[in-house]
C-alpha positions, 0 to 999 in steps of 0.5 A: 562834477562834484558830489557829497556822499555822506561825509565825503566830497567826491569830485569826478573829472572826465578828461581826454587824456591819462591823468598825471599822478603828480596832479592827483597827489596835489589834488588830494594833498598827500605825499605818498601813495600806492597804485593798485592795478591789474595785468591789463592796466599795469602799462597804463599805470606806469604812464601815469607815474611819469617816472615818479617812484610809486609802489605798485600792486599788480593783481591778476585781471578778471572777476576771479581776482575779486577775492580776499587774497587780493585784498591781503596782497594790496594791504601787504604792499601798502604796509611794506611800502611804509604807507601811513594812514595819511597815504593814498590808494589809487585804483587804476583799472575796471570795476574789480580793481576799484572795488578791491582797492576801495575796500583795502583803503577803507580798512587800512589802519582804519581808513586811508585816502582813496582815488580812482582812475577807471579805465573801463566803461563799467568803471566809469559809469558805475563801479568807481562812483558812489562808494561801494567797495568789496569782493566776492565771498562764499561764491556770492557776488560782492558779499563783503564790502564797505561804503567808501567813496573815492575823493577824486575820480579821473575818467580818461576817455583815451582809455576807452580806445584800448577796450576789447569788445567784452569790456564794452559789453560789460559797461554798455548795459549799465548805460542802458540801466541808467537810461531806464532809471532817468526815462531817457531810453524812451527818447529816440535820440538817446536810443540812437546814441546807445545803438551807435555804440554797437560797433564797439561790441566787435573787434575794431582797429583804430585805422577804421575811424570807428573808435573815435566816433564811438567815444564821441557817442559814449562821452555824453552818455557817460557824463549823464550816467555819472550825473544820475548816479551821483545825484541818487547816491547823494540822497542815500549814500549807504543805501538805507532806504533813501532811493539808492536801491533804484540803481539795482535795476536788473541786478538781483537777477544778474548777481544770481545769474553770475553766481550760478554760471560761475563768477567770471564766466559772464561779464557783469554787463551781460548778466545785467542786460539779462536781468533788466529784461527779467525785471521788465517781465516781473514789472509787467506781471505786477502791472507796474511796468507798462508793456510798451515801455518793457518792449522798448527796453527789450528792443534796445537790449536785443539790438545790442546783441545781449542774450535775453533768453530764459533760462540763460544758456550759461545758467548752471542749474535752477538750484544754484540760481535760487541758492545765489538769490537767497544769499544776495545782500539785497534780500531782507527778512521781508523777502527778495528785493527787485527793481522794476521799470515803472511808468516813470523811472523805476521802483522797488518791489519785494517778493516774499518767499511764498511767491518764489515760484514767480521768480523761478518762472520768469528766470525760465526755471519751470 
């Protein structure tokens, strides 16, 4: 699939196997590169190299690594390896790695080439596509960042075989989000395909045969999610009012939850699933979300065993949640921006400061 995000043409390759770095360098028309990975994907990155000598920057895994010091480490590795401005940064990993690597590439000597090899479900269906990069700062999720799309994105389905249940849980919520945005979640066949992924949320063994069936169910959902997100981002690559903000369904609630719980304590998907349920409640209250649609969405999220109670058990306190909400980058002078399911797709709503009591109640804080 090919997309045009602003001035950048981005190609997405959904493939069965691990990509060869020589093919990536040829596609990008570059000679030199560095690979950015974490401790979970270092072996995967070594396999990609096929014996070629390529500098690697290996970061700690987890949300805790999504900070400025990691960006410094990437930039220092690139500098010490002699990478020029015409060199290539390759992210190999999940959403944290693609966000950090993309940001580093965007500021290295005012911009170097960037390619991504997402190895998690979240990375494939969300983080690696569309050009948002960044890191957490001041205890606020993704506070600092840039728009810098990867020119080539390689999605090796083989990587899904290695995912622990927590990573499946993180990415699966984004598949639900996309299905709400494009209205496919209301189709029984799509709901069945989503629910067919539930075995991935528990420990499995390759010998059980479940893994291959799960990947077969996930592949068309991944392709559809990429297509939906790509087409939306093409119309509004830098989220300036052309529709991209729709992709934040559930995320205003989710990011505040992640921050108040302590960044890294919950997976992104766990927070997003909870946030989508809260967005449904807000939409019903505002008479924008038909109650039967809200119930369909909630039933899928509940069937996938996500926590939906309000307040969320991991929430540190109401004050922390509201403080995180106030620091969210989606907040504007006019108020707090939320995305709620609508009669078709989703729509953006603004809640002014005077109506914050409504948000507190929906989050279970009163």
